[in-house]
C-alpha positions in Angstrom: -15.0 -3.7 -7.8 -17.7 -6.4 -7.2 -21.2 -4.6 -7.2 -22.4 -3.8 -4.0 -19.0 -3.7 -2.4 -18.0 -1.0 -0.2 -15.5 0.8 -1.6 -12.7 3.2 -0.6 -11.0 5.6 -1.9 -7.7 6.2 -1.4 -4.3 7.8 -3.0 -1.0 5.9 -3.6 2.0 8.2 -4.6 -0.7 11.0 -5.2 -3.1 8.6 -7.9 -6.0 7.9 -6.8 -7.1 4.3 -6.0 -10.3 2.4 -5.2 -10.1 -0.8 -3.3 -12.4 -2.5 -0.8 -11.8 -2.2 3.2 -10.8 -5.9 3.1 -7.7 -4.9 0.7 -4.0 -4.7 2.5 -2.4 -1.3 1.6 0.0 -3.6 -0.1 -2.3 -4.4 -2.8 -3.5 -1.1 -3.1 0.3 -0.3 -3.9 0.5 -2.5 -6.4 -2.7 -2.0 -8.2 -1.7 1.3 -8.6 1.4 -0.1 -10.5 3.9 0.9 -7.7 6.9 -0.7 -5.8 6.8 -0.4 -1.9 10.4 0.4 -1.6 13.7 0.5 -3.4 17.0 -1.2 -2.2 20.1 0.2 -1.5 20.9 -0.1 -5.1 18.2 1.3 -6.1 16.0 -1.8 -7.6 12.4 -2.2 -6.7 11.2 -4.0 -3.7 8.0 -5.6 -3.2 6.0 -7.5 0.0 7.8 -10.7 0.5 6.5 -12.6 3.3 3.1 -11.1 3.8 3.0 -11.6 7.1 5.1 -8.3 8.7 8.3 -10.1 9.4 10.3 -9.0 6.7 9.7 -5.4 6.4 9.8 -5.1 2.8 6.4 -3.5 2.2 7.4 -0.2 4.6 5.5 2.9 2.9 4.8 6.1 4.6 0.7 6.2 5.4 -0.7 9.5 6.5 2.9 11.2 7.0 4.0 7.9 9.5 6.5 6.5 7.9 7.8 2.5 8.3 4.3 1.5 7.9 4.1 -2.3 7.1 1.8 -2.1 4.2 0.7 -5.8 4.6 -0.7 -5.6 7.9 -2.6 -2.4 7.1 -6.4 -2.3 5.7 -7.2 0.3 3.1 -9.4 3.3 4.8 -11.2 6.5 3.3 -8.8 9.0 2.4 -5.9 7.4 3.4 -2.5 9.0 1.7 0.3 6.2 1.0 3.7 7.5 -0.4 6.7 4.9 -1.0 10.4 5.8 -0.4 
């Protein structure tokens, strides 16, 4: 993290992640080394459009499913789960 930047801590699939508040949840998932979901055949999927249209970035955030991670910024204490 750049020195002097505000940093928030959240978890992605139980793994602690540090990010700036300007970081999207989709980026935090990638920082944690994960994918946002699996296809029907089990292949890992990641955000595609980055605009909230394709829905490939859906995750659970604080127990709420189908959250578009490319449209949501990281917040302190956020619990992100990938399906």
